[in-house]
N, C-alpha and C positions, 0 to 999 in steps of 0.2 A: 590375514597377516601371513598367514601360511604359503597361498599363490604367491605374492610377494618376494618372500624368502627364496622360494624355489625359482622363479622368475630371474632372480638377480644371481643366484647360484648358476643358473643354466648358462647366463650371460658371462659368467667368472671363467666356466670351463669353455664355453667357446672362445672367451680371448685366448687360452691356454692352449686350444687346438689351433688356432690361427699363428699363435706366437710360436709352436713348434716348428709348423710348417715352413712357417718365413725362416727360422733360424737354420732350417737345413737345409734350404735351399741356398740362402748367402752363403751359409759356410761351404755348399758344395760346390760354390762357383770361385773363381778367382778373386772373388770378394773375400774369399774366406783368410787370404793373406792379411789382410787388414784385422779382422777377426782374432788370430790367433799367434799372427809372427811379426807384424809390423812393430818395430821399433818405439813409434809414439805411442801404440796401443797398450802397452805394457805396463806404464806407470803405476797404474791403480794394483794391480795385482805384485807388483814390486812393492809400493807401499805396504800394502796388505801382509806381506810375508814378513817384513821388516818387525812391523806391529806383533804379529804373533810370536814372532823371535823373541823379542824384548830388549833386540838390537837398539842402542842409543841411535837417536834419529837427530838428524842436522840437514832437512831436505833442502835443495834447490829447485824449486817449480816454477813455472810461468805464470802467469796472471793467474791463473784459473787452480784452486787448491784442492778440488775433487773430493770434498768432504763427503757429502752423501753418497756417492760412488764406491769410495773406500769405505765406509761404515757396511755398504751393503756386500760388496766384496769378502770385507774381513770376515762378517758373520758366516756366509757362504763357506767360506774355506774352515771356519771354526766347526762348523755345524756339519758340512758332508766331508770334507776329508779326500776330496776328490783331487785328480791329476790338475795341473794347471791348465789345459785345454775342455777339461770337463768342467771346470769351474766357469770358464770365459764361456762355453756355450751354454750353462745353467744361467749364467747372468745375463745373457742375451735373450734370452727366453723371458725373466722376469722385467727386463727393461720393455718388452712389447706389450705385457701385462701390465705394467704399470701404466703405460699410455693410455690403455683401455680403461683403465680406472677415473684417468684423468677427463676423459672422452664423458664417461657417464658421469661425472659431474657435470661437467659441462652441458650435457644434454638435458638436465633437469629432474625435477622429481614427475614420479608420473601420475598423470591425471586421467582421466576418463576417455580422453581423446588422443592421448598422446602413446607411444610406446618408446620409452627412453635408452630401454636395454638392446630393443632390436636395433635402431639407430647406431648406438655406441658401436654396435658390431659391426654395423655396415662402414662405419669409419675408420675403424680400425682394419677391417679387411682393404679398403681401398689404401690405406697408408702400406699397408703389406705388401699390395700388390704393386707399389710404388717401390718398395725395398726390394722384392723380387725381379724387379726391371733390370738391376742394378749389377753386373758383372765384372767390372775392372777393379783391377787389384791396386788403384792407385787411389791416395789417400786425397790427391789434388782434385779426382775428376768432381763433375758438378753432379754426383749421385749421393743425394744428402739424406734420403730416405733411411738405407741401410745404416748409416753411421749411429742410429739409433741401437743398435746391437752391439755396439763397442762399450767398452767399461772407459773411454777416454773422452771420445768426440762428445760429449756434452749431453749424455742421457739423461742425467738427475734435470738438466736446466730445462730440456723439452717438456720433461713431464711436469715440471716447476710453473711453468709459464702457461701449457694447457690447464693445469690444476687453478693459477689464478684468473684464468678466463672464465671456467666453471664458478669459483668462488663469487667472483664480480658478478655473474648471472645469478646466482642463488641470493645474494644482497638483493639486486635489483627487483627480483619477481618475489620477495617477501614483502607482504602488506605490513607489517611490524616486526620487531625484532631483528635479528639477524648480527647481535655482538659476539658471538661465537665464530660465526662466519668471518667477520673481520678480522677477528683475531687467528685464524686459521691463516688469512690472508696476508696479515703482518709477518707471520711466522713464516711462511713461504717465501715472502720478497723478503726479508732479512736474511735467512739462512742461503737463499740463492744468490744473493748478491755477494753477500760473503766468499761463497765457494766460485762462484763466476759471475765476473761485472758484466757479461754479455746478458745477463737477466736484464739490467736496466735498459738496454737497449732493443732486447727482444719483445720484452713486456712491460717494463715502465713508461717509456715514452710514447708507444702506440698506445696502451691501454688509458694512460692519463689524457690523453688527446681525444679518445671517444669518449671518455667520462665526461670530459670539459665541454663536450659537444652538446651531449644528449642532456646535461644538467640544464644548460641554456633553454631548453625546448619540454624539460619533463615536469610535471608537476612534484615530482619527488625529488627535486632541486636539493634538499639539503641530505637526503640519502646518498646523493652521487658523489657529493662535495666532499661528504665524509671520508666515502670509499677512497675517492680521490688522494685525501691529505692521509690516508691509512698507508696507501702503495707509496705516496712519494716519501712519507715520513720512515717506514720499513726500509726502501730501498738505501735511503741515506744512512739509517743506522748499520745497515749491512758494510757500506762502505766505511765506518767508523770502525765495524768489530773487524775489519782487514788489518787495522795496525797493529796488533800483536803479532800477526803471522807475518811481518815486513821483512823478517831476516830468511824465511823460508822464500819469499818470492823473488826471484833472483830477474825477473822481468816483468814490469808493469804491464806491458803494452803499450806503452805510450809510442815506442818507436815503430810500432807498427800504423799510425795513423800519420797519414803524410798526404793531405790534401791537394798539393802539388802535384801529385803523381794521378789525379783522378782519369785523365785521359788514358793513360798505361794501365789504369785499373779496369777501366770498362771496354778495352781492347783483351784485356786477360780474361774477364769473365765471357766476353762475348765468345771467345776463342772453346773456355770449357763448355759453353750451350752447344756452338757447331759441333764439336765432339761428341756431346750426349746427344744429339738427334741424328747421328750419324748412321746410326743404325733403325732399324724397323723396331726393333723393344725400347729403343730408346726414344723415338718417335711416339710409340705409345705413351711411356712414363712422360711424355712432354705434354700430350694431349688432355691427358688425364689430369695434368695439372692446369692446364688453361681450362678444362671443364668446370671444375671445381672453383676455380676463381671467379668464373662467370655465374656459376650458381650462387656463391656468396654474394656478388653484387645484386642479384636479383631479387636474391632472401633479404639483403637490407632495405630495398625498396619495398618488398612487399609486405614484411613483417609489420603486425600491428602491436606486437608487445613489447617495451622497452627491452626485457631480457633477451629476447630472440635478435632484435635490430643490434643490439650491443654485440651477442656472438658472430651474426653474418658478416658484420662490419670488421671486426676484428680478423675474420679470414681473409680479407683482402688488404686491408691496411695494415697488418703486421709485416707481411710479406713485402708488400710495396715500398713501405717505409725502411726496412731492413735494407733492401735491394739497392734503393737510393742511398742511403747512408753510406754503407759498404765502397759506393762507388767514390761519392764525395769526399771521403775517407781518405782514399787511396789504400784500399787493402787488397792483398792478394793472397786470399786462403777461401776455397770452397765453404768449409767447415762453417763460416760466420752466415752463410745463407740457408742454414737448416728450417728458417720459417717458409722458405719455398715449398719444403715438402711437408710440412707438419700442420701448419695454419691452415690451408686451404682445406682441409679436411673437416674443421670445424665446420664448413656451411653444411654439412652432412646431420649435424646435431643441433643446428640452430632452432631447427621447427621440427621437431622427431613427433611428427603427427601420426597416428596409427591409419594404417589401410583400412577402409571399410569392405569388409566382406563376411560372407556366412563364417558363423563360427565351426561348422566343419571342415570349411575350407583352410580358415586361418590354423586349424590343429594340422592340418596334412601338411601345411606350408612349414610350420614350425618344425614337426616332425623330420620334414626332409631337410631341412637346413641343419637340424641337430644331426643327422647322419651324415652329411656333407662334412660338418666340421669334425665329427669325432674321426672320419674317416681320413681327414685330413692330416689331424695329429697323429693317429695312429701311422701313417706313412711317413710323417716328418721324423717320428722318434728312430728307426733305424738308420734312415739317412743320416741325422744330426750325430749318431751314436758313431757311425762310418766316418763323418768329416774329421769329429773329434778326435776318434783313436788312431787315424792312419799314422803309419810309422813314418820316423824323419830319422834313417840312419846314418846321416851326416851330424846333427845335432846331438844325437846318442853318442856318437864317437867322441864329440867334442866334451860331453858333460860327465861321462865315463872316464877318460883321461883326466881331468881337471879335480873331479872328485877323487882319483884314485891317488893324485900326484901329492894332496896334502899342501899345495904351494899357493901363490896367489901370481896371479899373471893380468895381463891389462887386453885391452881392445878398442876400436872406436864405436861411435856412437851406435850405428848402423848395424855394425857387426857384434858388438859384443851383448846386445840387451837380450836378445832372445835365449843366448846359452846360460847368461848370468841368473836370467830368470828361474831355469830348469835347473839350476844346480841345487847339491843339498845346502851349500851356503854361499849364496849370490855373493857375499863381500869377497869370495876368492877371485872375482873378475872384477877389475877396476878400470872406470870408463875414462878414456883418454882422449887428446888428439893426435894426430901423426908427428906431431914434436914429444909426447910423453907426458905431454903437461895435463894435469888434473882437469877433467871438462865437467863442470860443475853444471849440468844443466839435466832436470828430470832425475836426480838421482842423489842418494845419501851421502853428504859430503864426508860422513866418518869413514867411509869407506878410504880414502886417501890418508887414512893415519898409518896406513901401512909404511907408506914412504919408498918402498921399492916392490917391485916385481921380478920375476925369475923365467917367464915366459909371455910371448904374445900370440894373441888369436888373430886371425884375418880372412876376409874371402875377397870375393870380386868387389865389393864397396869401399874396401880399405883405400883411404888414400895411401901412397908410398910412403912410408916411415922415415922421418927423418930424425934419428935418435942423438941423444946429447953427445954420446960417443961411440966411436966403431965396435960393433959388437958384431959377432958371427956366431949363430946359434949351435948347438952340439948337436941337433937333432931335429928335424922338421917332421911332423906326422901329418900324414895326408889323411883328412877328413873328409872329403867328397868336395863340397863347395867351400869347406873352410881348411884352413892350414894352421898347426901349431908350431911357434917358432918358439923352442926347448932351449934356453940357454944354461941349465944345469945349476952348476954352483954359481955361475956369474948373475950379479943381481943388475937390474938398470933402476935409476931412481925415478921418482914420480916429479914432475916439475912443478912450479905454481900452478893452481888452480884458475880457470877463466872457465866464461860462460857465455 
């Protein structure tokens, strides 16, 4: 028992080291823009700050409610008291460690001929290497693994889908019992669907098809049918549980489904793929995914145990179905294709067989791996700290001025969200469109209660203002990439909300 705990602890320690190195590499690249400064990436942090401040909330969200992500970030903020960038960095590390935990569950229970901890680490390393090949600052690039480090782009759903595969595998592997596992699967599916309907597309549909197919040929038909019923029922319950949150869902996502545009969608994703493999490091990432998919297909055929066959099949069925579905529905968003990055990694943990080697050599290999992982983590800490603490004098100029003014101003979505998050009171900056109408998208609609503003913040992303009445600023404050248009005693009315 003691050796088992030491083995598991070593696995979690190794995962932390891998996570530190991965976060450091991604944060130090242009991809750090997506982690720390992108307008979309800041919604969870904004919600968490609002929750901790006790501010009345009336959020306008997308179809994703970010419930697990917000709970984690709020807990970190309350417990650690770090700055915004520090919290985002810690959250990035925890997202990778959380994925390791899910992979460890998928790898199954340890037996005499298996090494699930080692293979779960191997899977995490493979995923992290994919993330480290991604260096674009664009949220629309086909660089999917690094999205796991953000608070916004469905990190909790990625972990939940992987957990679901692990829970189903554990149910299949057990000769008897498994009620607790089924309860865990039901809870995971319900909460995940409530928070993000993509869970149904990424997990429920492909896993249900696999369970149905396996049930036709397995002597454990009743067990698999029961698991299928739990998964479908819990997903349906998750959709029902979204009804009380209807007022917060400003966009159900139905508008993103345009089957008539499947040709444009296929061209769009083909263009993203071409951009991804236009560099040597991008080719390396693409070849890695292809190799994992090939391994998944091979292990599906090779596997003798139903649990191993289920995991291996999930590793290629999930990405294939998601890719086909994304094109068939006419979508245009790379983030919907994240199963192409994390699902193939499941091939590595489908059959976690131990390598046969003399005990002394095995001990040396384990010691060498431990030294490498600890060294990687040690290297990652200062790099991550440097990326997190890098100065942004332009941002500081804006936030210092707004904090000192004691007044309320406004700015457009891509301009205002970063300064808004870093203010002492985020409500001092209201999110508007170019005509000064309230832009109710991924924001607390109570911000608009102020009714009027006396300054505007703009940058290169700001659309030319079309104000409701002619107004000339008393002063223009130059803050590098930002400008503050200060109207002094003159106030500008905020128009009706739109999203």
